[in-house]
C-alpha positions in Angstrom: -111.9 -100.8 -44.2 -108.9 -100.9 -42.0 -105.6 -101.8 -43.7 -102.6 -103.4 -42.0 -99.0 -102.1 -42.3 -95.5 -103.5 -42.2 -92.3 -101.6 -41.5 -89.6 -101.6 -44.1 -87.0 -99.1 -42.6 -86.3 -97.6 -39.2 -83.8 -95.4 -37.3 -84.8 -92.0 -38.7 -85.5 -88.8 -36.8 -88.5 -87.4 -38.5 -89.3 -88.7 -42.0 -91.5 -86.5 -44.1 -92.6 -85.8 -47.7 -92.1 -89.2 -49.3 -92.0 -89.4 -53.1 -92.1 -92.3 -55.5 -89.6 -91.5 -58.4 -87.8 -93.8 -60.9 -88.8 -96.9 -59.0 -87.4 -95.7 -55.7 -88.8 -94.1 -52.5 -87.3 -90.6 -51.7 -88.1 -88.8 -48.5 -86.8 -86.0 -46.2 -85.6 -86.7 -42.7 -86.4 -83.2 -41.7 -84.8 -83.0 -38.2 -81.7 -84.8 -39.3 -81.2 -82.5 -42.3 -80.9 -85.4 -44.8 -82.7 -86.8 -47.8 -82.9 -90.6 -48.1 -83.5 -92.8 -51.1 -84.7 -96.4 -50.6 -85.6 -99.4 -52.7 -89.2 -100.6 -52.4 -88.3 -103.1 -49.7 -86.4 -100.5 -47.6 -82.8 -101.0 -48.6 -80.7 -97.8 -48.6 -79.6 -96.5 -52.0 -78.4 -92.9 -51.3 -78.4 -90.3 -48.5 -77.4 -86.7 -48.9 -77.4 -83.6 -46.7 -79.7 -80.6 -47.1 -79.1 -77.5 -44.9 -82.0 -76.0 -42.8 -84.2 -79.1 -42.6 -85.4 -80.5 -45.9 -89.1 -80.8 -46.6 -90.9 -81.0 -50.0 -89.3 -82.7 -52.9 -90.1 -82.5 -56.6 -88.5 -82.8 -60.0 -88.1 -80.4 -62.9 -88.6 -81.5 -66.5 -84.9 -81.8 -66.9 -84.9 -84.3 -64.0 -83.1 -82.1 -61.6 -84.4 -82.4 -58.0 -85.9 -79.4 -56.1 -85.9 -79.6 -52.3 -87.3 -77.2 -49.8 -85.1 -75.9 -46.9 -87.6 -75.2 -44.1 -85.4 -72.9 -41.9 -83.6 -71.2 -44.7 -86.9 -70.6 -46.5 -85.5 -71.3 -49.9 -85.5 -73.9 -52.6 -82.4 -75.8 -53.6 -81.7 -77.5 -56.9 -79.7 -80.7 -57.0 -77.8 -81.4 -60.2 -75.1 -84.1 -60.5 -75.1 -84.5 -56.7 -74.5 -80.8 -56.0 -76.9 -78.4 -54.4 -77.4 -74.8 -55.5 -79.8 -72.1 -54.5 -82.8 -72.1 -56.9 -85.2 -69.6 -55.3 -85.6 -67.5 -52.1 -89.0 -67.8 -50.4 -88.6 -65.6 -47.3 -90.4 -62.6 -48.8 -93.6 -64.7 -49.0 -93.0 -67.2 -46.2 -93.1 -65.6 -42.7 -92.9 -69.1 -41.2 -90.9 -72.2 -42.0 -91.3 -73.3 -45.6 -92.8 -76.7 -45.9 -94.3 -79.2 -48.4 -94.3 -78.7 -52.1 -95.6 -80.1 -55.4 -94.0 -79.5 -58.8 -96.1 -79.7 -61.9 -95.1 -81.1 -65.3 -94.1 -77.7 -66.5 -91.7 -77.3 -63.7 -93.7 -74.9 -61.6 -93.3 -75.4 -57.9 -96.1 -74.7 -55.4 -94.5 -74.3 -51.9 -96.5 -74.1 -48.7 -95.3 -72.8 -45.3 -96.4 -73.0 -41.7 -97.0 -69.2 -41.5 -95.8 -68.8 -37.9 -93.4 -70.4 -35.4 -95.4 -73.4 -34.3 -92.7 -74.8 -32.0 -92.1 -71.4 -30.3 -95.8 -71.0 -29.5 -96.5 -68.1 -31.8 -100.1 -67.3 -32.6 -101.6 -68.8 -35.8 -101.7 -66.6 -38.8 -102.7 -67.5 -42.4 -100.1 -67.4 -45.1 -99.4 -67.8 -48.9 -98.6 -70.6 -51.2 -95.6 -69.5 -53.2 -95.4 -70.2 -57.0 -91.9 -70.6 -58.3 -91.7 -70.7 -62.1 -88.9 -72.5 -64.0 -86.9 -69.2 -64.4 -86.8 -68.9 -60.6 -89.4 -66.1 -60.3 -91.3 -66.3 -57.0 -94.9 -65.0 -56.7 -98.1 -65.6 -54.7 -100.1 -68.6 -56.1 -102.8 -68.2 -53.4 -103.0 -66.1 -50.2 -104.8 -66.4 -46.8 -104.3 -70.2 -46.5 -104.4 -71.8 -43.1 -101.0 -73.5 -43.0 -100.8 -75.0 -46.6 -99.2 -78.4 -46.2 -99.2 -81.5 -48.4 -100.4 -80.8 -52.0 -101.3 -82.9 -55.0 -102.1 -82.1 -58.7 -104.8 -84.0 -60.5 -103.8 -86.1 -63.6 -105.1 -83.5 -66.0 -102.7 -80.9 -64.5 -105.4 -78.4 -64.0 -106.5 -78.9 -60.4 -104.5 -78.6 -57.1 -105.6 -80.0 -53.8 -103.9 -78.8 -50.6 -104.1 -79.8 -47.0 -104.9 -76.8 -44.9 -103.5 -78.1 -41.6 -105.0 -75.4 -39.4 -108.2 -75.2 -41.4 -108.7 -78.9 -40.8 -109.8 -79.5 -44.4 -108.7 -80.2 -48.0 -109.0 -77.2 -50.3 -109.1 -77.4 -54.1 -108.1 -74.8 -56.7 -108.1 -74.5 -60.5 -104.6 -73.9 -61.9 -104.7 -70.9 -64.3 -102.6 -70.7 -67.4 -100.1 -68.5 -65.6 -99.8 -71.0 -62.7 -101.8 -69.0 -60.2 -104.5 -70.8 -58.2 -108.1 -69.7 -58.7 -111.7 -70.7 -57.8 -110.9 -71.8 -54.2 -113.3 -74.4 -52.9 -113.6 -77.1 -50.2 -112.7 -80.6 -51.3 -113.4 -82.1 -47.9 -114.0 -80.9 -44.4 -112.1 -83.3 -42.0 -114.2 -83.0 -38.9 -111.6 -81.5 -36.7 -108.7 -83.7 -37.9 -105.4 -82.0 -38.8 -104.2 -83.0 -42.2 -100.5 -83.2 -42.9 -99.0 -84.9 -46.1 -101.4 -86.2 -48.8 -101.4 -88.2 -52.0 -104.0 -88.9 -54.7 -105.3 -92.2 -56.1 -106.9 -93.2 -59.4 -110.4 -93.2 -57.9 -110.1 -89.5 -57.0 -109.7 -90.1 -53.3 -107.0 -88.4 -51.2 -104.9 -90.3 -48.7 -104.4 -88.0 -45.7 -101.8 -88.4 -43.0 -103.6 -87.4 -39.8 -100.9 -87.6 -37.1 -103.1 -86.5 -34.2 -105.5 -89.3 -35.1 -102.7 -91.9 -35.3 -103.8 -93.0 -38.7 -103.8 -92.3 -42.5 -107.2 -91.9 -43.9 -108.6 -92.3 -47.5 -111.0 -89.5 -48.0 -113.5 -89.1 -50.8 -114.7 -85.8 -52.2 -117.1 -84.4 -49.6 -115.3 -85.9 -46.6 -116.3 -89.5 -46.3 -113.5 -91.6 -44.9 -113.6 -94.8 -47.0 -110.5 -96.5 -45.7 -108.2 -96.2 -42.7 -104.6 -97.3 -41.8 -103.9 -97.3 -38.1 -100.3 -96.5 -37.1 -99.2 -98.8 -34.3 -97.0 -97.0 -31.7 -96.8 -93.7 -33.6 -98.3 -91.3 -36.1 -98.1 -90.9 -39.9 -97.0 -87.4 -41.0 -97.0 -88.0 -44.7 -97.9 -90.6 -47.3 -97.1 -91.6 -50.9 -98.5 -94.2 -53.3 -95.9 -96.1 -55.3 -94.4 -99.5 -55.9 -94.6 -101.6 -59.1 -98.4 -101.3 -59.4 -98.8 -97.9 -57.7 -100.7 -99.5 -54.8 -98.0 -99.5 -52.1 -98.9 -96.8 -49.6 -95.7 -95.6 -48.0 -96.2 -93.9 -44.7 -93.6 -91.6 -43.0 -94.1 -92.3 -39.3 -92.7 -91.0 -36.0 -93.5 -91.0 -32.3 -93.5 -87.2 -32.0 -92.5 -84.1 -33.8 -90.3 -82.2 -31.3 -87.1 -81.5 -33.3 -84.6 -82.1 -30.5 -86.4 -85.2 -29.1 -86.8 -86.9 -32.4 -83.1 -86.7 -33.2 -82.3 -88.3 -29.8 -84.7 -91.2 -30.0 -84.6 -91.9 -33.7 -87.9 -93.8 -33.7 -88.9 -92.6 -37.2 -89.8 -95.3 -39.7 -91.3 -96.1 -43.1 -94.4 -98.3 -43.0 -96.2 -99.7 -46.0 -99.8 -100.7 -46.6 -101.5 -102.1 -49.6 -104.0 -99.6 -51.0 -107.2 -100.4 -53.0 -106.4 -98.1 -55.8 -103.1 -97.0 -57.5 -101.4 -93.6 -57.5 -102.6 -90.8 -59.7 -101.4 -87.3 -60.5 -98.5 -85.6 -58.9 -96.3 -85.9 -56.9 
């Protein structure tokens, strides 16, 4: 089924990594180095700066925010409105740090591009970093083809990650020590490049597929059961939220060149009504 969208907020450079938290929509405007917080209908609540292009967002058990800095390849912690360095990721992230999911124990799983995509470097696989609540950084899983959007199942024991350059969704068991084991395919995507993802209560994964100009609802095994076309742009990330968990917020832009997106500011947040509510994390 194709689902229609409406736009609730505009004027951003490159919105990414939307999160539903405490009844509000949070997202990174990567190329503008800001994090925005909106009401469900798109009204601005708060905006704050993050150096080095913010990306993945997540919350610790004490409710402090963690935010990825892509270019600095580090995690910041935000407490009482102030940022401090939480973890350095450069030893494990040869390319820009990227999206992230934080589990209920406060363990952060942080992906990275693995190579300089915009400079035309050759692809190379990379690692998902595991950052424990004491700030220790280690390898959660290695040899991943550009780990991007990630979700954790409601039981807290399974992680699904979008392998952008693998063109698939991969699934792992989360071991007691937080490492990722028993790597397996959740869904092959038929040549589509997945970006941000979120999980619904029927076990389907919403996949932002920017080069397809759509967001896709994918069942285990790869069947596309619903589709949201993005008029005049592309969806780079998605998040279920709203009062009943069925508002699918879509971070959209007309391109991904860092300089151009800041000039044109055509990034926007669209919303569609999804058939099933949000589940798991983020």
